[in-house]
C-alpha positions as CSV (number, residue, x, y, z in Angstrom):
1,V,96.9,115.1,82.9
2,V,97.0,112.2,85.7
3,F,95.1,109.1,84.8
4,A,96.3,106.6,87.3
5,L,98.3,106.9,90.7
6,A,99.7,103.8,92.9
7,V,100.7,104.6,96.5
8,Q,103.9,102.2,96.9
9,T,104.6,100.0,99.7
10,D,107.6,102.3,100.5
11,Q,105.2,105.1,100.4
12,K,106.8,106.3,96.8
13,I,104.2,107.0,94.5
14,I,103.7,106.2,90.4
15,L,101.7,108.3,87.8
16,G,100.4,107.4,84.9
17,G,98.7,110.0,82.6
18,A,99.3,112.4,79.4
19,F,102.2,114.5,80.0
20,T,105.4,114.5,79.0
21,Q,107.5,116.0,82.1
22,V,106.7,116.1,86.1
23,H,108.4,119.1,88.3
24,G,110.6,120.4,85.4
25,A,112.0,116.6,84.7
26,A,111.9,115.4,81.5
27,R,109.1,112.1,82.2
28,N,107.1,110.0,79.0
29,R,103.7,109.5,80.6
30,I,104.9,108.4,83.9
31,A,106.4,109.1,86.8
32,R,107.6,108.2,90.4
33,L,107.9,110.5,93.1
34,N,110.2,110.4,95.8
35,G,109.6,113.1,98.2
36,T,108.3,112.3,101.6
37,I,104.5,112.3,102.5
38,P,102.7,113.5,105.3
39,T,100.1,110.8,107.0
40,I,98.8,110.4,103.5
41,I,96.4,107.8,102.1
42,M,94.9,105.4,104.5
43,T,93.0,104.4,101.2
44,S,93.5,103.0,98.2
45,L,93.0,104.5,94.7
46,A,89.9,102.5,93.2
47,G,90.1,103.9,90.1
48,S,89.8,107.5,88.1
49,G,89.4,109.2,85.6
50,L,86.8,111.7,83.5
51,S,83.1,111.7,84.5
52,G,80.5,112.0,81.6
53,S,80.8,116.3,81.6
54,G,84.6,116.0,81.2
55,Q,85.8,116.7,85.2
56,F,88.2,114.4,87.0
57,Q,86.9,111.8,88.9
58,M,88.9,109.5,91.7
59,F,87.3,106.4,93.5
60,L,88.9,105.7,96.6
61,S,88.2,102.9,99.2
62,G,88.7,104.4,102.5
63,E,88.3,103.9,106.2
64,A,84.6,103.5,107.0
65,G,83.8,106.7,109.4
66,R,86.4,108.6,108.7
67,L,87.1,112.3,107.0
68,Y,89.5,112.9,104.6
69,R,90.6,115.7,102.6
70,I,91.3,116.2,98.4
71,E,94.4,118.2,97.8
72,A,95.4,119.3,94.3
73,S,98.4,120.4,92.6
74,S,99.3,121.9,89.6
75,N,103.2,121.3,90.0
76,L,103.4,118.5,92.9
77,I,105.2,120.9,95.4
78,N,101.8,123.6,96.2
79,W,99.1,122.1,97.1
80,I,96.0,123.4,98.2
81,T,92.5,121.8,99.7
82,V,90.3,121.6,97.3
83,D,87.6,119.1,99.9
84,T,86.9,117.5,103.0
85,V,85.1,114.4,102.4
86,P,83.8,111.4,104.4
87,S,84.0,108.0,104.0
88,G,80.9,105.7,104.5
89,P,81.2,101.9,103.7
90,G,82.3,101.2,100.0
91,T,83.8,103.9,97.6
92,I,84.3,107.2,98.1
93,I,83.6,109.3,95.0
94,Y,85.7,112.5,94.8
95,T,84.6,114.7,91.4
96,D,86.7,117.8,90.7
97,G,83.6,120.5,88.9
98,S,86.8,122.8,87.8
99,S,89.1,120.2,86.7
100,G,87.9,121.0,83.0
101,A,89.1,124.0,83.1
102,L,92.7,123.3,84.0
103,S,95.6,121.3,82.1
104,N,97.6,119.9,84.6
105,R,96.6,119.3,87.8
106,F,97.3,116.4,90.6
107,Y,95.5,115.1,93.5
108,R,96.0,113.6,96.6
109,A,93.7,112.4,99.3
110,I,94.8,112.8,103.4
111,L,93.4,110.5,106.5
112,L,92.2,113.1,108.8
113,P,92.8,112.5,112.6
């Protein structure tokens, strides 16, 4: 389970959470992803956590009036679209209603043209 992520200035991603491996490599609750990223996250992650009902939530600060595609992966290789969310002024709140049944899921937000 990933509890936090951050995109660095070089577009590498830092993950923190309750995991001991990422893509088959041993990691102790923190990992840096060095792969290339498509036009991702012109937003900033304002926070993440579990809702009162145990579902994953993330809070994104995005460009008002734009659409973001939320994608999920269990292995950081194969990504599926789970939602498309519009941004208004303030924070975008995304809740994954199916996350409670999953043991491992990663997320990313992609700014759509």
